[in-house]
C-alpha positions in Angstrom: 34.3 -322.0 5.9 37.8 -320.9 7.6 38.8 -317.4 7.3 42.2 -318.5 6.8 43.7 -318.9 3.4 44.8 -321.9 2.7 47.8 -321.0 0.1 49.7 -318.2 1.2 51.0 -316.6 -1.3 54.6 -316.3 0.0 56.5 -314.8 2.5 56.3 -311.0 2.4 58.8 -308.4 3.3 56.1 -305.3 4.4 57.1 -301.6 4.8 56.3 -299.9 7.7 54.8 -298.0 6.1 52.5 -298.1 2.8 50.1 -300.4 1.2 50.8 -303.7 1.6 51.1 -305.6 -1.7 49.6 -309.2 -2.0 48.2 -311.3 -4.1 44.6 -312.2 -5.5 41.8 -310.1 -3.8 43.9 -309.4 -0.6 45.1 -305.5 -2.1 43.9 -302.9 0.6 42.7 -299.6 0.5 44.2 -296.8 1.8 42.7 -295.9 5.5 41.4 -292.1 6.1 43.2 -292.3 9.5 46.2 -293.0 7.4 49.4 -290.2 8.0 51.6 -290.0 5.0 55.2 -290.5 6.2 58.8 -289.0 4.9 60.3 -292.0 3.8 63.2 -290.9 5.8 61.6 -292.8 8.6 60.5 -295.3 6.5 61.1 -299.1 7.4 61.1 -302.6 5.7 60.7 -305.4 8.5 60.0 -309.1 7.4 56.4 -309.6 8.9 56.1 -313.4 7.0 53.3 -314.6 5.9 49.7 -312.8 5.8 47.5 -315.7 6.8 44.1 -314.2 7.6 42.0 -312.7 4.6 40.3 -309.8 6.2 41.3 -306.2 5.5 43.6 -303.8 7.7 42.8 -302.8 10.8 42.3 -298.5 10.6 43.8 -296.4 12.8 41.9 -293.1 14.6 44.1 -292.4 17.5 46.8 -290.6 17.9 47.2 -289.7 14.7 48.4 -287.1 12.5 51.2 -286.3 14.3 48.8 -285.2 17.3 49.9 -284.5 20.5 49.2 -287.2 23.9 48.2 -285.9 26.7 50.5 -288.7 28.3 53.7 -290.7 27.5 51.3 -293.4 28.2 49.2 -293.0 25.2 45.8 -294.4 24.7 45.7 -296.2 20.8 42.5 -297.2 18.7 42.0 -298.7 16.0 38.8 -299.1 14.2 38.3 -303.0 13.9 39.5 -305.5 11.0 36.6 -306.5 8.2 36.6 -309.9 7.0 36.0 -311.1 3.8 33.0 -312.3 2.6 32.6 -314.2 6.2 31.3 -313.8 9.3 33.6 -311.7 12.1 35.7 -314.7 13.7 36.4 -313.1 16.9 40.1 -311.4 16.5 42.7 -309.8 18.7 45.2 -307.7 17.8 48.8 -306.9 17.5 49.9 -303.2 17.9 53.4 -301.5 17.7 54.8 -298.4 18.6 58.2 -297.0 17.1 60.5 -294.1 18.3 61.4 -291.6 14.9 65.2 -291.2 15.2 67.3 -289.6 12.2 68.3 -292.8 10.6 65.3 -294.3 10.6 62.7 -295.9 13.5 63.3 -298.2 16.4 60.4 -300.5 18.2 60.2 -299.3 21.6 56.5 -300.9 22.8 54.8 -304.3 20.5 51.5 -305.9 22.3 49.8 -309.3 21.2 46.4 -310.4 21.5 44.8 -307.6 22.7 41.1 -308.8 23.1 38.8 -307.0 20.0 35.3 -305.0 21.4 32.8 -303.9 19.6 33.5 -301.9 16.2 36.8 -300.2 17.8 39.1 -301.6 19.9 41.7 -299.7 22.1 44.8 -300.4 24.3 47.4 -298.2 26.4 50.9 -298.2 25.9 52.6 -299.8 28.4 56.1 -298.2 30.0 56.4 -294.4 29.4 57.1 -293.4 26.1 60.3 -290.3 25.4 59.2 -287.0 25.8 58.6 -284.7 23.0 59.1 -287.2 20.5 57.3 -288.5 17.3 56.3 -292.0 17.1 55.0 -293.7 14.5 52.7 -296.8 15.1 50.2 -299.5 13.4 48.3 -302.7 14.0 46.8 -306.0 12.2 44.5 -308.5 13.3 45.1 -311.7 14.3 43.8 -315.2 15.3 45.7 -317.5 17.4 49.7 -317.5 15.1 47.7 -316.3 11.7 48.2 -313.4 11.2 46.2 -310.0 9.1 47.5 -307.0 7.2 49.4 -304.3 9.3 47.5 -301.3 8.6 48.6 -297.9 7.4 50.7 -295.7 9.6 49.3 -293.0 11.6 51.8 -290.4 13.7 51.6 -289.0 17.1 54.2 -286.8 19.0 54.4 -287.0 23.1 54.2 -284.5 25.1 56.7 -282.6 27.0 56.2 -282.4 30.5 59.3 -280.6 31.6 60.6 -277.1 30.3 64.3 -276.7 30.9 64.9 -274.0 34.0 67.1 -271.3 32.9 69.6 -269.8 34.5 69.2 -266.1 36.3 71.8 -266.0 38.8 74.8 -266.0 38.4 75.4 -266.1 35.0 78.1 -264.1 32.4 81.0 -264.3 35.1 79.8 -261.8 37.2 81.6 -262.1 40.5 79.5 -263.6 43.8 79.5 -261.3 47.0 80.5 -264.6 48.3 82.1 -268.2 48.5 78.2 -270.0 49.1 76.3 -268.1 46.1 73.2 -268.6 45.3 71.8 -270.4 42.1 68.1 -268.7 40.9 66.4 -270.3 38.1 63.7 -269.5 36.2 61.1 -272.4 36.1 60.4 -273.9 33.1 56.8 -274.9 32.4 55.6 -278.4 33.5 52.8 -281.3 32.4 53.3 -283.2 35.4 52.9 -282.9 39.2 54.9 -280.0 39.6 55.4 -280.5 43.4 57.2 -283.5 42.1 59.4 -281.8 39.5 63.4 -281.8 41.0 65.8 -279.8 39.2 69.4 -281.1 39.4 72.5 -278.7 39.1 75.8 -279.4 37.9 78.9 -277.2 39.2 82.7 -277.6 38.2 85.7 -275.8 38.5 87.5 -277.1 35.4 85.4 -276.6 32.3 82.4 -276.6 30.7 82.3 -280.1 29.8 81.8 -280.8 33.6 85.4 -284.1 34.2 84.1 -283.9 37.8 81.2 -282.4 38.6 79.8 -281.9 42.2 75.8 -282.5 42.1 73.2 -281.2 44.0 69.5 -280.8 43.8 66.5 -278.3 45.0 62.6 -279.3 44.1 60.9 -277.4 41.7 59.0 -273.9 43.7 55.5 -273.4 42.9 56.5 -269.4 41.8 58.3 -268.7 39.1 61.7 -269.1 40.4 63.8 -271.9 42.4 66.7 -271.7 44.0 69.4 -273.6 45.8 72.4 -273.5 47.4 75.8 -275.9 46.9 76.3 -277.1 50.3 80.4 -275.9 51.0 81.9 -272.8 50.5 83.5 -272.7 47.6 87.0 -272.0 47.0 88.0 -267.9 46.7 88.9 -266.6 43.4 88.3 -269.0 41.1 85.7 -269.4 37.8 83.6 -272.4 38.4 81.0 -273.3 36.0 77.3 -274.5 36.3 73.8 -275.8 34.8 70.4 -277.6 35.8 67.9 -279.7 34.4 64.4 -280.9 35.5 63.7 -284.6 36.6 60.5 -286.1 37.4 60.2 -289.6 37.9 61.8 -291.1 34.7 61.5 -288.3 32.7 64.8 -285.9 32.2 65.1 -282.8 31.0 68.5 -281.8 28.4 70.8 -279.8 29.7 70.1 -276.2 30.6 73.2 -273.5 28.9 76.4 -273.7 30.8 77.0 -270.4 32.9 79.9 -269.5 34.4 81.0 -267.4 37.8 83.6 -265.8 39.6 83.7 -266.3 43.4 85.6 -263.5 44.9 88.8 -262.5 47.0 88.6 -263.0 50.5 87.9 -259.7 52.1 90.9 -257.5 52.6 90.9 -255.4 55.3 93.0 -254.6 58.8 92.9 -256.6 61.4 93.1 -255.7 65.5 96.6 -257.4 66.5 95.9 -260.6 69.1 95.1 -259.4 72.6 98.0 -260.4 75.4 98.0 -264.0 76.2 95.1 -264.5 78.8 93.1 -261.4 77.9 90.5 -260.8 75.4 89.4 -258.3 72.7 86.9 -255.4 73.2 83.9 -255.5 70.6 84.6 -252.9 68.2 81.1 -250.8 68.4 80.3 -250.6 64.7 75.9 -250.2 65.2 76.6 -247.1 63.1 77.8 -249.0 59.9 74.7 -252.0 60.5 71.7 -248.6 60.7 73.5 -247.2 57.8 73.7 -250.6 55.5 70.0 -251.1 56.4 69.0 -247.6 55.0 71.1 -247.9 51.7 70.4 -251.9 51.3 67.1 -251.5 52.2 65.3 -254.0 49.8 68.2 -256.6 50.7 67.4 -256.3 54.1 63.2 -257.0 54.1 63.7 -260.0 51.9 66.7 -261.5 54.3 64.4 -263.5 55.7 66.3 -266.8 54.4 63.9 -269.4 56.0 60.7 -267.5 54.0 62.4 -267.8 50.8 64.9 -264.9 51.4 68.4 -264.1 50.3 71.7 -263.6 51.6 72.4 -259.8 50.3 71.7 -257.8 53.5 73.5 -260.4 55.7 76.9 -260.8 53.1 76.8 -256.7 52.7 77.0 -256.5 56.5 79.9 -258.7 56.7 81.5 -257.2 54.2 81.4 -253.8 55.5 82.4 -254.5 58.9 85.3 -257.1 57.4 86.3 -253.8 55.7 87.4 -252.8 59.3 88.7 -255.5 61.1 88.9 -259.0 59.7 88.3 -260.6 63.0 84.0 -260.2 61.6 82.6 -263.0 60.1 79.8 -265.5 60.2 78.1 -267.8 63.2 77.8 -271.0 63.2 74.4 -271.0 64.4 74.3 -273.0 67.8 77.8 -274.4 66.5 76.5 -276.4 63.7 78.7 -274.6 60.6 76.1 -276.9 58.1 73.5 -274.2 59.5 75.2 -270.5 59.3 73.0 -268.0 61.1 70.7 -265.0 59.2 71.1 -262.4 61.5 74.0 -262.9 63.8 77.7 -261.8 63.0 80.7 -262.9 64.6 83.8 -260.8 66.5 86.7 -263.2 66.9 88.7 -261.7 70.3 91.4 -264.6 70.8 94.9 -265.9 69.6 95.0 -266.9 66.3 93.1 -267.3 63.0 89.5 -267.0 64.7 88.2 -270.0 61.9 86.2 -272.2 64.1 86.8 -270.5 67.4 84.1 -270.3 69.9 86.2 -266.6 71.8 83.7 -264.9 69.8 81.1 -262.1 70.9 77.9 -263.2 68.9 76.1 -259.5 67.6 72.2 -260.2 66.1 72.4 -257.3 63.4 68.4 -257.5 62.1 65.4 -257.5 64.2 62.4 -259.5 63.9 64.1 -261.2 60.5 61.7 -264.2 60.7 58.9 -265.4 60.4 56.8 -262.3 59.2 58.9 -260.0 58.4 59.4 -256.1 59.2 63.2 -256.5 59.8 65.0 -253.8 61.0 68.3 -253.4 61.8 69.9 -253.6 65.5 73.2 -254.3 66.9 72.5 -256.6 70.7 75.5 -258.6 71.7 73.5 -262.2 72.5 76.9 -263.7 73.9 76.1 -263.7 77.4 72.3 -264.8 76.5 73.6 -267.3 74.0 76.0 -269.0 77.0 73.1 -269.0 79.4 71.1 -271.1 77.2 73.8 -273.1 76.8 74.5 -272.9 73.2 77.6 -271.7 71.6 79.2 -270.0 68.5 81.3 -270.8 66.5 83.6 -268.0 64.3 83.7 -268.9 60.3 84.4 -267.7 57.6 83.5 -267.6 54.4 80.5 -269.3 55.2 
C-alpha cells in the first residue's frame, strides 16, 4: 500500500513557525523540541501540497537558542514516522533562515539527505553569519512527494571574533612623531588566532572615512597588537582611525573611531651651512643622550623594535637633539628610507636642508639594542665604519 495521499487536500500555505493544518488525520502533535519564536519573525511560505501521510520530524539539535560551536552547525532530527505503515526509506529536506529585523531570509537549503536509523543529521555547508540568530526546520520526502514541515527551532552562531579596542593614540592625543604606533587591545577569538588579521583605516578628512588608507597587522599572541602605517604622516594635522578583525570571510564591525594630532616639526636653532667644500664638525651631545637614558629608562629598556618594543626612546632622543640643532634627524638604514634605524641618529653636515642627503655623521646612541635586551645609552660615531662596509646612511625627518 502506498503511503502517499491519493487525494491531496489542496495547496496549503504554511507558516515557517507553528503547527501545519491539514485535513482528515493529518494533524500534527507539537514537537517537544520546538522553540517558541516571536511573531515578528514568522514568515508565511507557500510550501505546496503535503503528499506524504507521515508525522513531521522532531528537531533535536541545535534548539532553544543554543550557541553552536561553529558557523557550519550540524542539524540533527528524530526521523519522521509513517502513519500505520512501514518506513518507506525517507530522505529529508532542511532549511536554515537568518533572523532579520523585518522577518527572516533563507540562507541554506538542501534536499535528498539520506535517512539513517532513528535520527538523521546533516552539516550546514558554507559559513553562516557569526553571532546571529537563526531558525531551522526539516521535513521528510520521497521523490517529489513532501511530508509536513517540523516545528521550527532556533540557534545562535558563535562570536568567532571580538572587535579589538583602540588603546593608542586616542582621544585627540598629540603624538610624539609623525610615525605613530597604533596599539589595540586584542579581542577574544574562537577561531584560530594565528589566522586573525587586524585591519586599520586612517583618514585625515572626517570620521566617516571618505578616502581612507588601509593597513594590516597580524593579531599578536599576547594581549595587545601594534601596527604602523608605512609612510610618515603630515605634520600638525588631525587624523581619524579605526580597526576591525578579520579571519577568512568573517569580519567584525569597526571599532569606535579615535582621533589624534600629529606634532608640528620640532623647532630649534640650526647651525648655518658651512662654506662650499667644507663640512661642519660633529657636535658632541653624549651627555644629553646619557641623561635621557636616566629620565627615560623604561623607554630605553623597551627600545628593541625587532622584539616588539617601541620608538619612544628614539623619538625622545631625536626631539631633544633637534632642540639643540635641527640638523639632527633619523637615519635611513643602509640608505633604505623604508627601514629607519632603531639605534642610530644622523647629523647633516652639508649644505641645504638635508632631506635625503648622504652628507651625514652616523651616531649609535643605543648599545646592545637587539637581540636580548639590556639596552644602554652610547655615543659611538659609526660614520667611517659604515662607509668601510660599503653602506651609507641617509638623513630623514620626520621618520
